[in-house]
N, C-alpha and C positions, 0 to 999 in steps of 0.2 A: 666610326663605322658600327652600321646597326648590327644587331644578333640576328642571325636566319632562324626561324622556325625548324623544326624537324622534318615538318611536311615540306618548305621550302627547298631544304637541304635536299631532301630524298627527289622530289619532282623537278626541280629547275638545275641541280648543282649533278647531283650523284649518279641519276638515271642516264641522262645525255652523255656524261664524259664517260660512265663505264661503258655505254655500248661504243663510242668511240675508240676506246681503248682496246676494246674486243675485236674491233673492226682492225684496227693497227695490227694487233698482235696476229690475228689468225692470218692475214695477207702476208705479213712479214714471214711469219714461221713457214707459209707453204712455199715462197718464192727461195727464202735462205735456206730452207730444207732442201728443197730440188735441188740447188746449184751447188749447196754445201756438200751433199752426198754425192755427187757428179764429180766435184774436186776431190773428196775423197777416195772414191773410187780409183780416179786418175793416178792419185799419189801413191795407194795401196799398189797398182798394177806396175808403176815405174819405178818405185823404190829398188833397193840393190836386193832386197830377198824378194821383190816381186814377180808376177808372172811375166811380164816384158819390160827388165830392168834397163832404165835409161837415165843415167845420170843427170844429163842436162835436163832433160824435161821435168825431172824431180827436184830438181834444184831451183828451177824459173817457178813451179808451183808452190814449192815449199817457202820461199823467199816472200813471194807475193802475199801468200797466206800471212805469214809471221809479221811482214810490214804493215797490213791493213788492221792487223790486231794487236800492234803496238800504238796506234792512235788512240788515244781518249774519244770517246763517243762523241762529248761536247765539241771537241777540237775539228773530229771529222765532219760534224753537221756544217760548221763553218766552211771547212776545205773545199767540200764538194757542192756547196751552192749553186756554182754555175751548171754543174750537171743536172743539178734537182730542178732549177728552172728550166734547163733544156727540154727534161723529160716530162714535166707535168705542168710547166708553164707558171708556176709559183713556187714560193719558198715557205707558205704558209699554210698551215691545216692539214688534216690528218692524213691526205691523200701525197701530198708532199715529204710528209714524213717517212713514206715507205721507201724512197730512194735511199736515204741514209740508213735507216735501220735494216734494208736489205743489204748495202754494202759493209754495213758493220757485223751483220749476224752471220752472213754466208763462209768468211773465213774462219770464224768460231765455231760453227757447226761442221765445217770440214772438218778442223782438226779433232773436234771430239770424235767426229764419226772414223776418220782416221787411226785414232787410237784404238777404238774398239774393232775397227778391222784386223790390227796388228796382233789381236789375241788368237786368230785361228791358228791352230796347230800345222805347223810346215809338213809333218808328216801326211796330213791328210790330202795334202794339195799335191804331193808327191805321189801318193798312191791314185789319186784321179788322173793325174799325168798318165801314169803307168797304163790305163784303162783308155787313153785316148780321149778323154775330156778335153773340149775347146775351153778356152779361157772365160766365155760366158757361161757355158755350163759349171766351169769350177765355183765362179762368183756366186751364181743362182743356186745352185744345188748343194755347195760344200762350204762356201765362206760366209753367206749370209744366215743361215739356218743356225750355223755355229755360234757365231756373234750376235743374232738376234736379241738376246736378253740385255746384253752390252750397248747395242745399239739404240736401246728402248732408255736406258737410264742415262744414255748421251742426250737422246732426244729432249727427256724431261729436265734435263738441266739447261739444255740450250733454251727450251721454251720459258723457264723462268728469267734466264738472263734477256731474252728479246722482251720478256713484261719489264724488266728492268729498265730497259733501254727504251721502252715507250713512254715510262714516267720522265726520264731526262728529256726526250724530244718535246714531250708536253710543255715542259719549262722554256722551249726555245721555240714556241708558237705552235706546235703541233696539236694542242686540245689534248682531250682524255683526263683521265685521273691526275696525272702530274701535274698537269696546268691547273686544274681545279683547286688542288692543295696549294700551289703557290699563289695563285691569284685573289682566290676567295678564302681560303685559310691563312696562311703565312704574311702575306702583303695585306690582308685586310685585318690582321690581329684577331680572326676568327678561329680558335681554336676547337670548336665544335666541327666545323667544317674539314681543317686540317687533319684533325685525329680520326674523323669518319672515313676521310679518302686512306689513310694510313691502314686502317683497319680493313677497309674494301680490298686494298691490295694484298694484305697480308692472308686474308682468305682467298683471294684468287692463288696465291702461291701455295697455299695448302692444299686447295683441291687439286692443283696441277700435279703436286708432288705426290697426292694420294692416288690419284688415278694411274701415273706412272709406275708406283710401286703395285699398284694391283696388275697391271700389265705384266709387268716384269716377272711377278710371282705366278702367274698364270701360265705364261710361256717357258718360265725356268722349269 
């Protein structure tokens, strides 16, 4: 196998795979964040100390989140191939990768957000109730402002987790940085490519973490 020049590594491998990864990461975080936050709110409302306790509903939601989270991501990709093909018409490429990424990231983000929502002080909710606040008003004006810094921390960890998932999806045919590290780096015995990709992924993680810490300190 020939060695790629640094110009070839950058122009033919790194830049295209970088934008594929950013595309997958952005859409997966958006979809999983929306669905995960909705699930977290439902679990917060229906848990035994919630605004509308419902043991049956909470048990169903909690079990569903726990079961999906228990699947190793590689196994999940294979297990939901029929669903991926049904939704996207294919099982290969960064568009198809959105299905397993969203399915895997949603329960992870839901659990992270639920843990943040549990940090709200019960006394604040009781006080809001005494003033006649509705459930939506309590969530919007009491709960969310109170736990916003924690939600940002949970979101930052979730974005990094989804980035990790994109690299795994890449090795399963989704493209992006993970595929480049495997195909053009490890399998081709080209360590310049492999370690360049690793460095880019590390820098991405650092940028996400620094930005998340900045938001946390600004709001805290």
